[in-house]
C-alpha positions, 0 to 999 in steps of 0.5 A: 498502525495505518499512520505509522504506515503512511509517514513511513510511505511519505517519508520513502516517496520524499527520499526517492524524489531528493534521490532523483533529484541528486542524481540528475545533477551528478555527472558519472557514468553510472548516473544514467541508470541510477537516475532512471532507476530512481525515477521508476521508484518514484513512479512505481512505489506510490502505485504499488502503495495505492494497489495495496491499500485497495486489495486490503480495503476489499479484503477487510470488507470481504471478511466483515461480511463473511463474519457477519453472515456467520453471525447471522447463521449463528442466530438463526440456528439458535432461534430455530432450536428454541 
């Protein structure tokens, strides 16, 4: 799953670079706005993906800690009942 998402992210970033390059060479009244939007997306999408990755790692680590703490509590409760 992670590899598929990483590959999709790489394809998306490459597509944005190509679109930015093509828009930079076009001569049209809308080109300036489209070029600015493409550059903005080229910068923000990787930053957002990195941020999502950090949040995911933090939440997963936190969840693992909570689950292991609950298991330890269950073990100590069982040991005290015996």
